[in-house]
N, C-alpha and C positions, 0 to 999 in steps of 0.2 A: 763101835757103839751100836746099840740096838735102838730101834725106833718104835714108838707107840704113836700111831696116827690117831689124832683126836680132833674133836670139834670143840671150840671154846664157847659156844653159844650157851647162855644161861638156861638151865633146865634140860640141857642135852645130856643123854646118857653117854658118858665117855666110853669108847670101846676101842679095842685093838683090832685093826683090820688087816695089817700086814707087818711083817718084821723086815726092815731094811737098814742099811747103814747110811750115814750122812753122805759118804762119797758116792753111793749108788744113786741116791736121789739127785745130787748135784750133777752127776753124769747124765741122768735122764733129762734134766733141764738143759744141759749143754747140747745134747744131741737134738733136742727139739728147738734149739735156739731161743730158749726161755731163761737163759742164764744171766740176765741183767741183774746186777746187785744193787738194790736200793740201799743207799747209805744215808745215815742221819746227818743233817746240817741244821743250823738254826732256822733256815727257810723251809724245812720239811725234808722229805725224802728226795734224793737225787740219784738217778740211775746212770749218770755219766753221759747223758744225751743232751745236756745243755738246758734241762728243765727241772725245776723243783716241783714236787707235788705236795699239796695239802692233804690232810687225812681224808677229807671229803671227796678227794679225787681218786682215792684208792679203795680197793676191797681185798681183804684177806680171803683167798679162795681155798686154802688148805694150810693146816698146821701140822708139823711133824715135831715130836718131842724125842730127843735122843738122850739116853742115860748111859754113862760109862759102865761097862761090866765089872771092871776091877776097882774103879774109883767113882763113887757116887757124886763126887764134886765135879767130875768131868761130864757136864751136862749142857745141852744146848737145845734151842728151839729154832726151827727153820720155818719161816712164814713164806708161803707162795702168795704173791701179791699181783693183782691186776690193776692197772691204771685206767681211768676213764677214756684215755686215748688208744687203748688196746695193748699197750706195752705190758708184758708179763715178766716178772722177775721174782727175786727173793730177798729176804733180809734174814740174816743169821744172828741170833742173840744167844750169848752164853748166860748161864745163871749159876748161882752158887758162888764158891770162892773164886772162880775164874771170870766172873762178870767183868767186862771191860768198860763199864759205864762209870765206874768210880762214884763220885758224888753227883754225877749228872743225872737229873731226872727227866730231861727232855725226851730222850728216846723212849723211855718207859711210858711217859704220859702220851706221847704221840702215837705209839703203837696201840694203845688202849682206845684211841679215838677212831681208828680205822674200822669201818663196818666189816662184819664177817658174813660170808656167804659160802659155807662149806660145800665144796664140789667133790664128786666122786673122782678118785685118782685116775681112773680110766679115761674120764672126759678130759682131764688136764693133759694127759700124755698120749691121747689117741693120735693115730697117724692122720 
């Protein structure tokens, strides 16, 4: 899958800054120990550390959009998320025919409530 890195802020000119695969970005996160997966629960996002986060406790610091080269339905969005306690991780969302939310609107509504503060990729992954 190819990636278009974009900012979701209203009025922002969407631009492609780099082409990467989902596995490359996930590997970068793993190497930097930022590979905590935020999973949706009815209490909010949980990163497996025994705490659930409300949308107000989180910030989306980068968004990656991946689109399948051979199948446009093979699409996903990777949100890099930082919690107010310093925990950084990600949430992976598929869209199109492979969306795994079914009739559930909770995830979609929750992710829309998280503030966005787009950061330069270099700052996220710097040594």
